[in-house]
N, C-alpha and C positions, 0 to 999 in steps of 0.2 A: 503493500499500499504506499502511496505517495500523498503527503498531506499538504494543504495550503497553510500559510501562517495563521489564518483565523481558525481553522480546524484544530491546529495544534493548541492555540490559545484557549479553545473551548474545553480541550481535554485536560490541559493544566489547571484550569480553574475548577473543573469537575473533580479532579483528582484531590484538590485541597478540600472540596465539599465532602467527598468520600474518604475522609480520615487520613489523607496524606498531606502534611503540612508543607508550605512553601520551603521551609527550612530543611525538611527531610529531602525534598526533591532536589534542592540545590546542593546539598551534601553528597547525595548519591551521584549527581551529574559531575560535579568537580572531581570526586574520587575516580570515577570511570575514565574521565580524560586523563588524569594524572597516570592511570595505569597503563594507558596506551603510549606513554612516552618513556622510551627504554634506551635513549641514546644521549650522548654528551654528559657534561658534568654542570653546566650553568644554563639558566633559563631566565628569560624576560618575560614577564606575564603583563599584558596591556589590558586593562579593565575599564569598562564604561560605568555610567552611573545607574544602569538598570540591572535586572536580573542576570543578564549575560555577564555583566562585570562581577556580580555576586558569585556566579559559577567560577570565574577567574580567580576570585580570592581563595576559594576552596581548592582549586588547582594548585595555586602557589603554596598553600599549606601542606598538601600532600607531597608536593615535589621536595619541600623542605624536609619532611619526614624521610624521604627516599635518599637524602644527601646531597641534593643539588644545591649550589649556590643560586639563590633566587633574588631577582630584582622585579618589584612590582611598579608599574606605571599606571596611576589612577588618571585617566584622561578626562579630567573635569575636576570636581570638587566633592569632598566627602560630605559636606553639608547638604549637597544636592542628590545624595543616593536616594533612589526612588521607593525602595521597599525596606521593611524591617528586617528581612532575611539578609539583604545585601549589607545594611548597616551592621548587623550583629557579626558577620563574617568578616567584615573589614576590621572591626574591633579585635576579634580573635586573632586576625593575622598580625595586628600591631604588637601582640604579646611575644612574637617570635623574632628571632634573629634574622629578619628579612629587611633588605633595603627597599623602602618605599618612597616613590616620587609622586607627590600630588600636584599635578600641574595642568593648567588650562590655557596657558599661553602657547599659541601655535609656533612662536619662535623657538620655544624650547625643543620642539620635535623637529623643527627645520634644521636644527644644529646637532641632533642626537646621532651618535654612531653606535650602533648596537653590536656589542662583542660576544654576546652569549651564544652558546651552542644551538639553543632552542628558543623560539619566540612562540608564545601562546596569545593568540588573538581573541580576546573576550570583551571587545569594545562595543559592538552594535549586535543586537539580536534579532529575532523574528519580527518584532513590532516596528522596526524601522524600515521604511520603503523608499524614502526620498534620498537625494543625493546627500552624502555626509557633509556636515558643516565643520567649522572650526570648533575645537582643535582637533576633532576626530580625522578630519581630512589630512592634516599634516602628520598625525600619528600613523595613518595607514600608508602614506608615502614613505616614512621612516622605516616602517616594517618591511615594505616591499624592496627597499634599497638595501636591506640586510642580507647577508650570505647565510644566516642562520636557517635551520630547518623550521619551517612555519606550520603551526597547528591552529586551526580556527575551531572555536567552540560553537556548535550548532549551525552556524552559517557564517561564511566569511563576511567581515565587516565591510559595508559598502555595496554588497551584493543584494538585490532585491530577492527576498525570500520566495516569492511566488513566480518570477519570471526568469531569474538568473542573470538579469541585466545590471549593468552599473560598473563603474571603476572602483574595485575594492581591493581587498587583500588577496594575493595569489598564493594560496596555501600549498604546501606539499600534501596535507591531509586535513580533512574536516571530520570531526567527530559529532554526530547529531544524535538526538535522544528520541526514542520510542519508534519513530518512523522516519523514512527519508522525507525531505521537503522538496516541493516542485522546483524551487530555484537552484537546487543542487542535489541531483539524483545520485551523484558518485560518492556521496559522503559515507563514512562508516557509521552504522547505526548501532548504538548500545542501549540496553534497557536500564531504566533507573527506578524501576518499582512502581509504575503507575497502576493504580487499582483497575481491575477489570471493568467495574462499574463506570469509571470514567470514560470508557469507550462505548459501553453498551446501553447506558441509562441517560435519560434526560437530567440535566443539572443546571446550576447557575451559569455555567459557561455558555449555555445556548442563548442566554439573553444578549450576548454579543451581536446576535443576528437582529435584534429589535432596534430600529432606527431611532436615534435621539431627534427630538424636535429642534429645528434650526431657529436660532434667535431672530432671524429676519423672516420667518415664515408668516403667512397671512392665512385667513380663514379658507379652508378648503385644501391647502397644501398638505395637510396631515390626514388626508383620507375622507372620502364620502362614501358611505356604504348604504345599500338598499336592504332592508329587512322586510321580507314578505311573510307576514304571519298575522295571527289573531283571527279568531272565529269562535269556536266552542270554548277555547281558553284564552281570556283576554290578558292575563298577566305576563304570559310567555314572551311575546315581542317586546313588551316593556323592560322586561328583565335583560333581555338580549341587547337592547338599545342602551340601557344604562351601563351594562357591563362594557359595551363598546366605548362609551364616553370615558368611563374610569380607565380604559386601557390607552386612551390617548387619541382617539379618532376625532376629527372635527365635526363631521356631520352624519349621525346615523338617522336615515329617514325611513319611517315604518309606512308600508302600504298595506291596508287592510280593508275589510268590508265596511260599508257605510254604517251598518247597525251597531258596530262596536267601536267606531272611530273615537267617539267622545269618552267612552269607557277608558280606552287606552291612553288617550291624551291626558285624562284626569289623574293618571298615576304620578306625572311629574311636569313641571313646566319646562324642563329641558328637553321634553320629547317633541319631535316634528312627526306628525301623523297626517297621512293622506289616505284617501279612501276611494273605493269603487263599489259599484253594486254587488259584484261577486268576483272571484278569482278568474273567471272566464273573461270578464271585462278588463281586469287587471292585466291578464296575460296579452290581450290585444294592444293595450295602451303602452305597456311596459317594453315590448320587444323592440320598439323603435327609439327608446329612451335609455337602454341599459348603459349606452356609452357614457352617460353622465357620472356613473358610479365606478368606483375603484375596485369594490368586491360586493358581493351579493350573499346573503343569507336567506334560505328558504326553508320554512317548515315550523317554526315555533308557534304553537296553538292554533294552526289552521283548521284542524279537524279533519274528518274523513268523508265528507259529503262527496258523492260520486262526481258531480260537476266540478267540484274544486280540484279533486284528484286528477281528473281529466285534463284540467287547464294546466296543472303543474307538469303533466307528462308531455304537453305540447311546448311549453315555454322552456323548460330546463335545458334540454339538448341545444337550444339556440343560443344560450348564453355564452359568450366568449370572453369571460372575465373569471378571476378567481372566485369560486362559488362554493359555499358551504351548505350541505344539505344535512338537516337535522329533523328528529321527531317525525311530524306527519309527511314531510318530504321523503323520508325513508320508506314509509308505508307506500307512498305513491311509486317509488322505485322497485317495489316487489312486483308491480304490474309491468315494468319495463326496466330491467336490470341495467341496460346499456345507457340509462339516463345518468348513472353515477360516473360515466367515463370522464376522466380529466377533472373530476371534482374532489372536494374534501368532504368526507362523510364522517359522522361521529356516532356511530351506533353503540348502544350497550349490548350485553351478550344476547338477549332474545331478539333484538332487532337484527343483529349480525345472522343469527341462525335463520330468521325469515327471509333475509336477502339472499343468503348463499347456501342454505340448507346444510350447513356445516357449523361445528363448534368454533368458537372464536380463539383458537389456538394461536400462538406466534406463527406457526408454519402456515396456517390457513389465512390468517391476516395478510402475511406477506404475499402469498400466491394470489389472493383476490385483488390485492392492490396492484400487483404486476399485470394481472389479466385485464384490469379495467383502466390501467394508467391513472390510477387515482391515489389520493392520500386517505388512509383509513386511521381514525382514532377510535380504537375499540376500547370503550370505557369499562373499567373494572376497579378493583382494589389496586391492581397493577395494571396501568394502562398500556396498551400495545399500539405503537404508532409506526406505520410503514407506507412507504411509497413504492414498494416492490423491489426497490435496489437497496435501500437503507432501511433498517429497522431499529427503533429505540424502545426501551421500556420506561415507564414512568411511575416512580413510587411515592411522589408527593401526594398530599391529600390526607383525608381522615374518613372514617366511617360516618361522621356526622354530616358529610356531604351527600349523604343518600336522600336528603330531603328534596322535596320537588323544586325545580327551577334552577338547580345548579348546572345542569346540562345546557340550559338555555343560556346561562352566563358564560359557560365555556364557549358555546358557538358564537355569542357576540363578540367575545374577545378574541377569538381566531379571525373573525371577519374584519375586526379593527386593525389587528396586526398585519395580516396579509395584504390589506389594502395599502399599507405603507411599505410593505417589503415583498414586492411581486417577484423578485429575482431569486428569493430563498424560501419558496412555499414551505417545503418540508421542514427546514430548520425552524422557521418561524412557528409553525403549527407545533412542533416539539417544545419550543421555548414557552409558548403560550399555555400549553397543557400543564408544563411544570409550574409556571407561574400562578395559574389558577389554583392548583393544588396547595401551593404555599400560602395563598390568600385565605383558602379554607382553613388551613391550620392555624393562622392568626385569628380567624374569627372564632374557631372552637375554643381557643384559650379564653376568649372573653365571654362566649356565650354557651359553651359546652355543647351537649347534643341538642340544644334548642336553637342552634344557628339557623338562619334562613338564608335564601339565595341573595337577598339585598344586604345582609350582614357580610357575606363573602365579598360582594362587589365593592363595598366601602373599603375593604382591606387590600384591594389590588394596588393602588399606589404605594402603600406602606410595604407591601411584600416586595415590590419591585425596588424600592429604596434600600431595604435591608439586604437584598442579594447583590445589589451593586456596590455595596460598601466595600 
């Protein structure tokens, strides 16, 4: 497997969530790199201010233990070290008989002549994609001018980790962690003890796929979604719309039947509700106006009147937008299974069985997602999320979330987030499912088993804030 820098960042963050601390990962990474160095008697270790530099501090410590004469160059300022793990490892290094140069003046590196047998490059890591700035640029030049054996940590500094482009370190060897990276497929890979769940499960790292709101954005730039729902059950579309709002979408617009419009609008002044005589009328009016929306959610509370179901069967296949099918839209899909093709569906176990005449096992979810080119979120105590190529499990959530309406909240949140992240539908769906589960956990702490869907919705921003800390 070859990973992008973002995919590796997701795994790193998830590893910390699944009980592998940043300090543990850094220690193992630095030790593994030091074990790969078996030549010469002296080493110059160049470290940046991020976690790549922190790895370098650990490399220097282990090389000292192996008997090397070690020189450490902090390309920057120790007061600017970006993580606690890097800071702690720098302090540990200072306790040893190691020569440390802390220098951010480019002129220092312009005049530097490296005489060590080995140079370790730990200046810039996977998170840096632009051209190197000073003093990193001058440090890279000094390393390249050296005749020493050059070892890069994770990615050669100055090289784009996703494309391999850039003027950077020209190493004799690169040691990378866990999996090869797209920008340097020739690196040697070493394992650093990343937990299996960091790769197989949803976690806070997946929130990296949720776009942040730009400071310069205006109304509508953060998503406009259509929610087609409401009929027999009036609360469902309102719950979906409120969940979408708390998930950061600008405009969730509910389209429903005339007879329930005022009831749904009465749930909150934040709701925009439009109506039609029935869903057959809605189908005719909306098919030419779908382009106004960034995503579409169909199903919450529609009911199962035959003419409504038939209208959905005609409308859904014509929608060329990210579309989530939930609740009664899934019932409609039992009449024409191909309407789920290229959609996102959120069935619980019994809905999955009715759709596919199979149990909702991991294998079956993956097979059906692949067959229909769709994303399936099979809801359970452990959710199974698959697009047929990738499959993730999600353990966030609580038994208290079995209360009615939480599925509507999840569907609304997915619609909101895919509206803003159309290029990463699977990862965004995984992130949202995890986030809604964590919001449910926060609501349970306050309300216990008496939590409601609206309690969960109010915790979405707090859950996101806590996970991004």
